[in-house]
The first five atom37 places (N, CA, C, CB, O) and aatype in JSON, in Angstrom:
{
  "aatype": [12, 11, 10, 19, 14, 10, 14, 10, 9, 1, 8, 11, 3, 16, 6, 9, 19, 19, 16, 7, 2, 1, 9, 1, 19, 1, 9, 14, 3, 10, 12, 9, 10, 16, 6, 3, 10, 10, 0, 0, 9, 7, 7, 11, 1, 0, 16, 9, 16, 0, 3, 12, 14, 15, 14, 10, 10, 19, 19, 6, 19, 19, 15, 14, 7, 11, 0, 2, 6, 3, 1, 3, 18, 1, 18, 11, 1, 15, 6, 18, 0, 0, 1, 7, 9, 10, 6, 18, 17, 9, 19, 3, 14, 6, 9, 15, 11, 9, 16, 9, 10, 15, 10, 19, 3, 7, 10, 18, 6, 6, 0, 9, 13, 6, 3, 3, 11],
  "atom_mask": [
    [1, 1, 1, 1, 1],
    [1, 1, 1, 1, 1],
    [1, 1, 1, 1, 1],
    [1, 1, 1, 1, 1],
    [1, 1, 1, 1, 1],
    [1, 1, 1, 1, 1],
    [1, 1, 1, 1, 1],
    [1, 1, 1, 1, 1],
    [1, 1, 1, 1, 1],
    [1, 1, 1, 1, 1],
    [1, 1, 1, 1, 1],
    [1, 1, 1, 1, 1],
    [1, 1, 1, 1, 1],
    [1, 1, 1, 1, 1],
    [1, 1, 1, 1, 1],
    [1, 1, 1, 1, 1],
    [1, 1, 1, 1, 1],
    [1, 1, 1, 1, 1],
    [1, 1, 1, 1, 1],
    [1, 1, 1, 0, 1],
    [1, 1, 1, 1, 1],
    [1, 1, 1, 1, 1],
    [1, 1, 1, 1, 1],
    [1, 1, 1, 1, 1],
    [1, 1, 1, 1, 1],
    [1, 1, 1, 1, 1],
    [1, 1, 1, 1, 1],
    [1, 1, 1, 1, 1],
    [1, 1, 1, 1, 1],
    [1, 1, 1, 1, 1],
    [1, 1, 1, 1, 1],
    [1, 1, 1, 1, 1],
    [1, 1, 1, 1, 1],
    [1, 1, 1, 1, 1],
    [1, 1, 1, 1, 1],
    [1, 1, 1, 1, 1],
    [1, 1, 1, 1, 1],
    [1, 1, 1, 1, 1],
    [1, 1, 1, 1, 1],
    [1, 1, 1, 1, 1],
    [1, 1, 1, 1, 1],
    [1, 1, 1, 0, 1],
    [1, 1, 1, 0, 1],
    [1, 1, 1, 1, 1],
    [1, 1, 1, 1, 1],
    [1, 1, 1, 1, 1],
    [1, 1, 1, 1, 1],
    [1, 1, 1, 1, 1],
    [1, 1, 1, 1, 1],
    [1, 1, 1, 1, 1],
    [1, 1, 1, 1, 1],
    [1, 1, 1, 1, 1],
    [1, 1, 1, 1, 1],
    [1, 1, 1, 1, 1],
    [1, 1, 1, 1, 1],
    [1, 1, 1, 1, 1],
    [1, 1, 1, 1, 1],
    [1, 1, 1, 1, 1],
    [1, 1, 1, 1, 1],
    [1, 1, 1, 1, 1],
    [1, 1, 1, 1, 1],
    [1, 1, 1, 1, 1],
    [1, 1, 1, 1, 1],
    [1, 1, 1, 1, 1],
    [1, 1, 1, 0, 1],
    [1, 1, 1, 1, 1],
    [1, 1, 1, 1, 1],
    [1, 1, 1, 1, 1],
    [1, 1, 1, 1, 1],
    [1, 1, 1, 1, 1],
    [1, 1, 1, 1, 1],
    [1, 1, 1, 1, 1],
    [1, 1, 1, 1, 1],
    [1, 1, 1, 1, 1],
    [1, 1, 1, 1, 1],
    [1, 1, 1, 1, 1],
    [1, 1, 1, 1, 1],
    [1, 1, 1, 1, 1],
    [1, 1, 1, 1, 1],
    [1, 1, 1, 1, 1],
    [1, 1, 1, 1, 1],
    [1, 1, 1, 1, 1],
    [1, 1, 1, 1, 1],
    [1, 1, 1, 0, 1],
    [1, 1, 1, 1, 1],
    [1, 1, 1, 1, 1],
    [1, 1, 1, 1, 1],
    [1, 1, 1, 1, 1],
    [1, 1, 1, 1, 1],
    [1, 1, 1, 1, 1],
    [1, 1, 1, 1, 1],
    [1, 1, 1, 1, 1],
    [1, 1, 1, 1, 1],
    [1, 1, 1, 1, 1],
    [1, 1, 1, 1, 1],
    [1, 1, 1, 1, 1],
    [1, 1, 1, 1, 1],
    [1, 1, 1, 1, 1],
    [1, 1, 1, 1, 1],
    [1, 1, 1, 1, 1],
    [1, 1, 1, 1, 1],
    [1, 1, 1, 1, 1],
    [1, 1, 1, 1, 1],
    [1, 1, 1, 1, 1],
    [1, 1, 1, 1, 1],
    [1, 1, 1, 0, 1],
    [1, 1, 1, 1, 1],
    [1, 1, 1, 1, 1],
    [1, 1, 1, 1, 1],
    [1, 1, 1, 1, 1],
    [1, 1, 1, 1, 1],
    [1, 1, 1, 1, 1],
    [1, 1, 1, 1, 1],
    [1, 1, 1, 1, 1],
    [1, 1, 1, 1, 1],
    [1, 1, 1, 1, 1],
    [1, 1, 1, 1, 1]
  ],
  "atom_positions": [
    [[112.99, 80.61, 115.26], [112.82, 81.63, 114.3], [110.61, 81.87, 114.72], [113.53, 80.79, 112.23], [109.75, 81.16, 115.25]],
    [[110.63, 82.71, 114.33], [109.11, 83.69, 114.45], [108.26, 84.01, 113.43], [109.31, 85.04, 114.87], [108.2, 84.96, 112.65]],
    [[107.42, 82.71, 113.64], [106.37, 82.46, 112.43], [105.14, 83.54, 112.81], [105.73, 80.64, 112.38], [104.7, 83.8, 113.93]],
    [[104.69, 84.12, 111.41], [103.52, 85.1, 111.73], [101.71, 84.06, 112.07], [103.44, 86.32, 109.98], [101.44, 83.17, 111.27]],
    [[101.27, 84.19, 112.6], [99.99, 83.43, 112.75], [99.09, 83.84, 111.56], [99.26, 83.74, 114.18], [98.65, 84.95, 111.26]],
    [[98.93, 82.43, 110.87], [97.84, 82.93, 109.9], [96.63, 83.62, 109.78], [97.52, 82.24, 109.5], [96.11, 83.73, 108.67]],
    [[95.94, 84.28, 111.13], [94.87, 85.05, 110.56], [95.98, 86.38, 110.24], [93.37, 85.35, 111.74], [95.74, 87.19, 109.35]],
    [[96.82, 86.43, 110.82], [97.33, 87.97, 110.71], [97.9, 88.3, 108.69], [99.09, 88.1, 112.16], [97.98, 89.4, 108.15]],
    [[98.12, 87.28, 108.21], [98.4, 86.8, 107.02], [97.1, 87.39, 105.97], [98.55, 85.14, 107.17], [96.06, 86.77, 106.15]],
    [[97.02, 88.51, 104.9], [95.58, 88.71, 104.67], [96.78, 88.61, 102.87], [94.34, 90.55, 105.55], [97.97, 88.89, 102.74]],
    [[96.06, 88.26, 102.14], [96.42, 88.59, 99.91], [94.85, 88.23, 99.43], [98.05, 86.83, 98.67], [93.99, 87.34, 99.39]],
    [[95.14, 89.55, 99.12], [93.94, 89.96, 98.0], [92.73, 90.08, 98.32], [93.75, 89.11, 96.99], [91.81, 90.09, 97.5]],
    [[92.64, 90.17, 99.3], [90.99, 89.9, 100.57], [90.95, 90.84, 101.42], [90.9, 88.46, 101.75], [89.94, 90.87, 102.12]],
    [[92.04, 91.94, 101.64], [91.58, 92.85, 102.47], [92.54, 94.34, 101.72], [91.91, 92.3, 104.24], [93.71, 94.27, 101.34]],
    [[91.55, 95.75, 101.66], [91.81, 96.42, 101.06], [92.05, 97.56, 101.77], [91.15, 96.37, 100.26], [91.51, 97.63, 102.88]],
    [[92.77, 98.52, 101.39], [93.22, 99.89, 102.67], [93.07, 101.61, 101.99], [95.4, 99.67, 103.19], [93.65, 102.12, 101.03]],
    [[92.3, 102.04, 102.69], [92.36, 103.2, 102.39], [93.65, 104.29, 102.43], [91.48, 103.5, 103.03], [94.03, 104.42, 103.59]],
    [[94.4, 105.07, 101.53], [95.21, 105.95, 101.51], [94.87, 107.12, 100.46], [96.38, 105.33, 101.34], [94.01, 107.22, 99.59]],
    [[96.0, 108.02, 100.96], [95.61, 109.59, 100.49], [96.99, 109.34, 99.71], [95.42, 111.18, 101.85], [97.87, 108.49, 99.9]],
    [[96.88, 110.49, 98.69], [97.82, 110.96, 98.22], [97.33, 112.58, 97.04], [0.0, 0.0, 0.0], [97.34, 113.72, 97.49]],
    [[97.05, 112.32, 95.98], [96.46, 113.53, 95.35], [94.93, 113.48, 95.97], [96.54, 113.47, 93.57], [94.38, 114.4, 96.58]],
    [[94.49, 112.46, 95.74], [92.93, 111.84, 96.16], [93.13, 110.88, 97.44], [92.17, 110.8, 94.77], [94.11, 110.37, 97.97]],
    [[91.81, 110.87, 97.67], [91.68, 109.46, 99.07], [91.05, 108.04, 97.5], [89.51, 110.05, 101.13], [90.23, 108.13, 96.58]],
    [[91.92, 107.01, 97.92], [91.68, 105.74, 97.29], [91.72, 104.82, 97.66], [92.13, 105.48, 96.57], [91.49, 104.98, 98.85]],
    [[91.86, 103.84, 97.49], [91.84, 102.18, 98.07], [92.76, 101.29, 96.95], [89.97, 101.42, 98.1], [92.56, 101.16, 95.74]],
    [[94.05, 100.62, 97.96], [94.81, 99.86, 97.33], [94.14, 98.65, 97.5], [96.13, 99.91, 97.72], [93.18, 98.42, 98.24]],
    [[94.76, 97.83, 96.67], [94.03, 96.22, 97.49], [95.76, 95.42, 97.42], [92.23, 94.93, 96.01], [96.18, 94.67, 96.54]],
    [[96.54, 95.93, 98.75], [97.84, 94.74, 98.14], [97.8, 93.33, 98.01], [99.01, 94.71, 98.95], [96.93, 92.65, 98.55]],
    [[98.79, 92.84, 97.26], [99.48, 91.4, 96.73], [99.06, 90.63, 98.15], [101.55, 91.44, 96.32], [98.21, 89.74, 98.16]],
    [[99.69, 91.05, 99.28], [99.83, 90.52, 100.22], [100.35, 91.87, 101.68], [100.83, 89.32, 99.71], [101.23, 92.72, 101.79]],
    [[99.01, 91.29, 102.65], [99.92, 91.99, 104.26], [99.67, 91.22, 105.27], [99.43, 93.56, 104.95], [98.99, 90.2, 105.42]],
    [[100.53, 92.03, 106.14], [100.83, 91.27, 107.76], [100.14, 92.75, 108.63], [103.17, 90.85, 108.26], [100.48, 93.93, 108.56]],
    [[99.19, 92.15, 109.35], [98.62, 93.02, 110.03], [98.75, 93.3, 111.45], [97.63, 92.84, 109.81], [99.93, 93.1, 111.75]],
    [[97.93, 93.75, 112.65], [98.94, 93.71, 114.08], [97.6, 93.13, 114.26], [99.76, 95.22, 115.16], [96.7, 92.89, 113.45]],
    [[97.71, 92.92, 115.81], [96.51, 91.95, 116.52], [95.46, 92.88, 116.56], [96.8, 91.3, 118.14], [94.27, 92.67, 116.35]],
    [[96.29, 94.38, 117.0], [95.14, 95.33, 116.81], [94.11, 95.12, 115.8], [95.63, 96.53, 116.53], [92.91, 94.91, 115.97]],
    [[94.77, 95.2, 114.72], [93.8, 96.01, 113.33], [93.3, 94.48, 113.1], [94.87, 97.02, 111.56], [92.26, 94.74, 112.49]],
    [[93.34, 93.18, 113.17], [93.02, 92.25, 113.05], [91.51, 92.61, 113.78], [94.03, 91.3, 113.47], [90.41, 92.51, 113.25]],
    [[91.75, 92.97, 114.89], [90.58, 92.9, 115.97], [89.47, 94.06, 115.31], [91.22, 93.38, 117.76], [88.3, 93.7, 115.19]],
    [[89.79, 95.21, 114.97], [89.46, 96.28, 114.22], [89.05, 96.12, 112.91], [90.38, 97.05, 114.21], [88.71, 97.11, 112.26]],
    [[89.05, 95.34, 112.58], [88.38, 94.66, 111.12], [87.35, 93.3, 111.44], [89.84, 94.03, 110.0], [86.44, 92.91, 110.7]],
    [[87.73, 92.78, 112.58], [86.84, 92.06, 113.18], [86.69, 90.56, 112.4], [0.0, 0.0, 0.0], [85.77, 89.74, 112.35]],
    [[88.02, 90.62, 111.83], [88.88, 88.91, 111.65], [88.71, 88.44, 110.28], [0.0, 0.0, 0.0], [89.27, 87.46, 109.8]],
    [[87.72, 89.39, 109.57], [87.26, 88.97, 108.27], [87.43, 89.75, 106.95], [86.0, 88.79, 108.41], [88.4, 90.44, 107.27]],
    [[87.28, 89.94, 106.3], [87.54, 90.53, 104.54], [86.85, 91.5, 105.02], [86.9, 89.71, 102.9], [85.67, 91.5, 105.37]],
    [[87.87, 92.6, 105.02], [87.29, 94.68, 105.11], [88.1, 95.57, 105.06], [86.64, 95.35, 106.48], [89.28, 95.29, 105.26]],
    [[87.68, 97.02, 104.74], [87.98, 98.05, 104.1], [89.07, 98.72, 105.47], [86.5, 98.93, 103.54], [88.53, 99.2, 106.47]],
    [[90.39, 98.66, 105.36], [91.34, 99.54, 106.41], [90.99, 100.49, 106.37], [92.67, 99.72, 106.31], [91.25, 101.04, 105.3]],
    [[90.21, 101.34, 107.36], [90.4, 102.84, 106.75], [91.39, 103.53, 107.56], [89.01, 103.76, 106.75], [92.18, 102.81, 108.16]],
    [[91.57, 105.5, 107.76], [91.78, 105.89, 108.05], [92.02, 105.88, 109.51], [91.43, 106.25, 107.49], [93.15, 106.08, 109.96]],
    [[90.81, 105.62, 110.4], [90.77, 105.57, 111.72], [91.75, 104.28, 112.32], [89.25, 105.46, 112.09], [92.55, 104.46, 113.24]],
    [[91.57, 103.01, 111.65], [92.58, 102.13, 111.88], [94.05, 101.73, 112.06], [92.41, 101.75, 111.39], [94.9, 102.31, 111.39]],
    [[94.4, 100.8, 112.92], [95.98, 100.42, 112.91], [96.66, 100.45, 111.39], [96.19, 98.8, 113.55], [96.12, 99.57, 110.72]],
    [[97.48, 101.03, 110.78], [98.13, 100.42, 109.74], [98.63, 98.62, 110.15], [99.46, 101.49, 109.44], [98.8, 98.04, 111.22]],
    [[98.72, 98.25, 108.91], [99.72, 96.76, 108.61], [100.97, 97.26, 108.76], [99.66, 95.95, 106.99], [101.48, 98.33, 108.46]],
    [[101.37, 96.3, 109.28], [102.93, 95.57, 109.98], [103.41, 96.09, 108.09], [102.96, 92.96, 110.71], [103.95, 97.12, 107.69]],
    [[102.98, 95.01, 107.4], [103.71, 94.47, 106.06], [102.68, 94.6, 104.83], [104.19, 92.77, 106.23], [101.5, 94.25, 104.91]],
    [[103.24, 95.1, 103.77], [102.8, 95.59, 102.35], [103.41, 94.67, 101.43], [103.25, 97.1, 101.98], [104.6, 94.58, 101.74]],
    [[103.21, 94.14, 100.7], [103.94, 93.91, 99.8], [103.07, 94.11, 99.11], [104.62, 92.92, 99.7], [101.9, 94.3, 99.44]],
    [[103.83, 94.1, 97.23], [103.15, 93.9, 95.77], [104.27, 93.71, 95.22], [102.25, 95.05, 95.03], [105.46, 93.87, 95.46]],
    [[103.3, 93.16, 94.03], [104.28, 92.65, 93.08], [104.09, 93.33, 91.91], [104.22, 91.22, 92.85], [103.0, 93.86, 91.67]],
    [[105.02, 93.39, 91.13], [104.68, 94.67, 90.18], [104.57, 93.65, 88.82], [106.14, 96.15, 90.09], [105.33, 92.75, 88.48]],
    [[103.32, 94.15, 88.16], [102.81, 93.53, 86.8], [103.55, 94.34, 85.8], [101.13, 93.63, 86.53], [103.98, 95.48, 85.97]],
    [[103.63, 93.63, 84.79], [104.19, 94.14, 83.32], [103.45, 95.38, 82.99], [103.94, 93.02, 82.03], [102.24, 95.59, 82.99]],
    [[104.53, 96.2, 82.7], [104.15, 97.84, 82.09], [104.02, 99.24, 82.98], [0.0, 0.0, 0.0], [103.63, 99.45, 84.12]],
    [[104.68, 100.3, 81.64], [104.87, 101.16, 82.7], [103.73, 101.8, 83.62], [105.52, 102.09, 82.15], [104.12, 102.13, 84.75]],
    [[102.69, 101.98, 83.38], [101.69, 102.25, 83.92], [101.89, 101.69, 85.95], [100.53, 101.44, 82.82], [102.13, 102.45, 86.89]],
    [[101.65, 100.1, 86.02], [101.77, 99.24, 86.84], [103.64, 99.73, 87.73], [101.51, 97.66, 85.87], [103.99, 99.9, 88.89]],
    [[104.14, 99.77, 86.76], [105.69, 99.98, 87.32], [105.49, 101.57, 88.46], [107.05, 100.34, 85.57], [105.92, 101.83, 89.59]],
    [[104.68, 102.3, 87.51], [105.22, 104.04, 88.03], [103.73, 103.71, 89.62], [104.63, 106.16, 86.05], [103.57, 104.31, 90.68]],
    [[103.3, 103.02, 89.25], [101.8, 102.61, 89.99], [102.75, 101.92, 91.74], [100.56, 100.8, 88.63], [102.11, 102.06, 92.79]],
    [[103.61, 101.52, 91.77], [104.42, 100.4, 92.34], [105.68, 101.25, 93.35], [105.13, 99.36, 90.9], [105.79, 101.49, 94.55]],
    [[106.41, 101.51, 92.26], [107.34, 102.21, 92.4], [107.08, 103.35, 93.38], [107.7, 102.53, 91.23], [107.6, 103.54, 94.48]],
    [[105.94, 104.26, 92.58], [106.24, 105.78, 92.88], [105.23, 106.45, 93.6], [106.45, 106.58, 91.65], [105.46, 107.51, 94.18]],
    [[103.65, 105.67, 93.59], [102.44, 106.34, 93.89], [102.56, 105.77, 95.05], [101.14, 106.19, 93.08], [102.8, 106.4, 96.08]],
    [[102.35, 104.21, 94.96], [102.37, 103.73, 96.46], [102.96, 103.98, 97.39], [102.54, 102.82, 96.64], [102.54, 104.26, 98.51]],
    [[104.4, 103.85, 96.86], [105.46, 104.11, 97.6], [104.92, 105.42, 98.73], [106.76, 104.48, 96.52], [104.95, 105.37, 99.96]],
    [[104.45, 106.52, 97.91], [104.37, 107.73, 98.77], [103.19, 107.33, 99.51], [104.24, 109.2, 98.0], [103.04, 107.85, 100.62]],
    [[102.16, 106.33, 99.02], [100.61, 106.49, 99.87], [100.92, 105.56, 101.2], [98.99, 105.73, 98.83], [100.29, 105.61, 102.26]],
    [[102.16, 104.6, 100.86], [101.89, 103.82, 102.21], [102.69, 104.88, 103.0], [102.51, 102.04, 102.35], [102.13, 105.37, 103.98]],
    [[104.03, 105.33, 102.65], [104.4, 106.04, 103.8], [103.39, 107.53, 104.49], [105.87, 106.47, 103.34], [103.51, 108.45, 105.29]],
    [[102.75, 107.17, 103.88], [102.11, 108.62, 104.61], [100.88, 107.8, 105.72], [101.12, 110.0, 103.08], [100.34, 108.35, 106.67]],
    [[100.69, 106.63, 105.36], [99.74, 106.03, 105.59], [100.64, 105.52, 106.99], [99.13, 105.08, 104.37], [99.89, 105.7, 107.95]],
    [[101.36, 105.21, 107.25], [102.86, 104.73, 108.07], [102.68, 103.69, 108.07], [0.0, 0.0, 0.0], [102.84, 103.3, 109.22]],
    [[102.39, 102.81, 107.37], [102.9, 101.19, 107.13], [104.31, 101.1, 107.55], [102.84, 100.65, 105.46], [104.9, 102.15, 107.31]],
    [[104.9, 100.38, 107.99], [106.2, 100.05, 108.57], [107.36, 99.48, 108.05], [106.02, 99.39, 109.39], [108.57, 99.66, 108.22]],
    [[106.49, 98.56, 107.19], [107.72, 98.37, 105.54], [106.61, 98.08, 104.87], [109.22, 96.88, 105.3], [105.45, 97.84, 105.19]],
    [[107.64, 98.19, 103.19], [106.91, 98.32, 102.06], [107.73, 97.08, 101.65], [106.89, 99.78, 101.18], [108.87, 97.05, 102.11]],
    [[107.21, 95.68, 100.55], [108.34, 94.95, 99.54], [107.51, 95.38, 98.42], [108.7, 93.07, 99.63], [106.32, 95.72, 98.44]],
    [[108.51, 95.3, 97.22], [108.06, 95.44, 95.55], [109.06, 94.49, 95.18], [108.21, 97.1, 94.63], [110.26, 94.78, 95.14]],
    [[108.67, 93.52, 94.94], [108.58, 92.4, 94.1], [108.09, 92.17, 92.54], [107.89, 91.73, 94.76], [107.07, 91.76, 91.99]],
    [[109.66, 92.77, 92.05], [110.24, 93.1, 90.35], [109.62, 91.76, 89.92], [112.3, 93.25, 89.96], [108.44, 92.08, 89.76]],
    [[109.69, 90.87, 89.72], [109.69, 89.4, 89.22], [110.25, 89.41, 87.72], [108.09, 88.74, 89.26], [110.78, 88.37, 87.34]],
    [[110.17, 90.81, 86.59], [110.28, 90.74, 85.25], [112.02, 91.11, 85.54], [109.12, 91.89, 84.24], [112.82, 90.33, 85.01]],
    [[112.6, 92.31, 86.38], [113.94, 92.29, 86.57], [114.37, 91.55, 88.15], [114.41, 93.87, 86.4], [115.1, 92.2, 88.9]],
    [[113.84, 90.13, 88.6], [114.29, 89.64, 89.73], [115.25, 90.45, 90.89], [114.88, 88.6, 89.26], [116.31, 90.25, 91.49]],
    [[114.31, 91.38, 90.84], [114.56, 92.23, 92.66], [113.63, 92.19, 93.5], [114.75, 93.86, 92.78], [112.53, 91.65, 93.38]],
    [[114.03, 92.72, 94.3], [112.97, 93.26, 95.64], [113.45, 94.49, 96.43], [112.82, 92.05, 96.87], [114.59, 94.88, 96.7]],
    [[112.57, 94.84, 96.65], [112.71, 96.35, 97.17], [112.22, 96.17, 98.52], [111.81, 97.57, 96.31], [111.14, 95.69, 98.87]],
    [[113.08, 96.57, 99.16], [112.37, 96.62, 101.07], [112.57, 98.06, 101.17], [113.47, 95.61, 102.69], [113.58, 98.72, 100.93]],
    [[111.65, 98.37, 101.5], [111.26, 99.95, 102.12], [111.22, 99.71, 103.83], [109.41, 100.6, 101.45], [110.63, 98.7, 104.2]],
    [[111.56, 100.21, 104.41], [111.17, 100.69, 105.63], [111.29, 101.91, 106.36], [111.55, 100.04, 106.24], [112.34, 102.56, 106.39]],
    [[110.03, 102.3, 107.06], [109.57, 104.05, 107.55], [110.26, 104.26, 108.4], [108.13, 104.51, 108.12], [110.42, 103.43, 109.29]],
    [[110.92, 105.52, 108.38], [112.33, 106.03, 109.17], [111.69, 107.7, 109.49], [114.15, 105.97, 107.88], [111.59, 108.34, 108.44]],
    [[111.46, 108.1, 110.14], [111.21, 109.29, 110.72], [110.2, 110.02, 109.35], [112.81, 110.12, 111.19], [110.47, 111.15, 108.94]],
    [[109.06, 109.21, 108.77], [107.84, 109.22, 107.68], [108.2, 109.15, 106.44], [0.0, 0.0, 0.0], [107.4, 109.43, 105.55]],
    [[109.83, 108.63, 106.11], [109.88, 108.32, 105.07], [110.76, 106.5, 104.75], [110.48, 109.64, 104.56], [111.29, 105.8, 105.61]],
    [[110.63, 106.22, 103.32], [110.78, 105.29, 103.41], [112.75, 104.89, 103.08], [109.6, 104.85, 102.6], [113.02, 104.83, 101.87]],
    [[113.52, 104.73, 103.69], [114.93, 103.9, 103.51], [115.04, 102.54, 102.88], [115.5, 103.65, 104.82], [114.75, 101.46, 103.39]],
    [[115.66, 102.86, 101.33], [115.48, 101.32, 100.93], [116.44, 100.36, 100.79], [114.96, 101.21, 99.8], [117.52, 100.96, 100.72]],
    [[116.66, 98.88, 100.7], [117.52, 97.62, 100.52], [116.78, 97.68, 99.79], [117.87, 96.43, 101.33], [115.58, 97.95, 99.84]],
    [[118.0, 97.23, 98.37], [117.56, 96.6, 96.98], [118.34, 94.93, 97.09], [118.29, 97.75, 95.42], [119.41, 94.84, 97.7]],
    [[117.72, 93.73, 96.49], [117.81, 93.1, 96.51], [117.74, 92.28, 94.94], [117.32, 93.11, 97.44], [116.71, 91.92, 94.38]],
    [[119.11, 92.12, 94.44], [118.88, 91.44, 93.09], [119.55, 90.26, 92.49], [119.09, 92.3, 92.23], [120.64, 89.96, 92.96]],
    [[119.1, 89.61, 91.6], [119.7, 88.55, 91.08], [120.67, 88.7, 90.33], [119.02, 87.89, 90.55], [120.45, 88.81, 89.12]],
    [[121.78, 88.74, 90.76], [123.38, 88.72, 90.07], [123.23, 87.73, 88.76], [124.74, 87.96, 91.31], [124.1, 87.92, 87.91]],
    [[122.36, 86.84, 88.49], [122.62, 86.25, 87.12], [123.92, 86.18, 86.63], [121.95, 86.92, 86.18], [124.13, 85.7, 85.52]]
  ]
}
């Protein structure tokens, strides 16, 4: 089993610049950085700018409400793909669903895991 070194894990303390209709900053619920990205931000709270490497993984937990759902499932999906983030996980506790998006040729392919209840 391979573990992620603690310094590469970020929890709501690092923001990332993304582009969509306009440039904006997102603060993911969880990120896994690369060693190069950790070095680029100096190992502390920071803003990941467009000229820096992308994180390996971004995880967003969907908050209740249509606006939050649209933001996590639609807008962030395209923003993170454009940023080149290899994996984007959408954790939706309201419906017990995790969507894992893997970047392939610039677009996300998805795998969905749901609680059968």
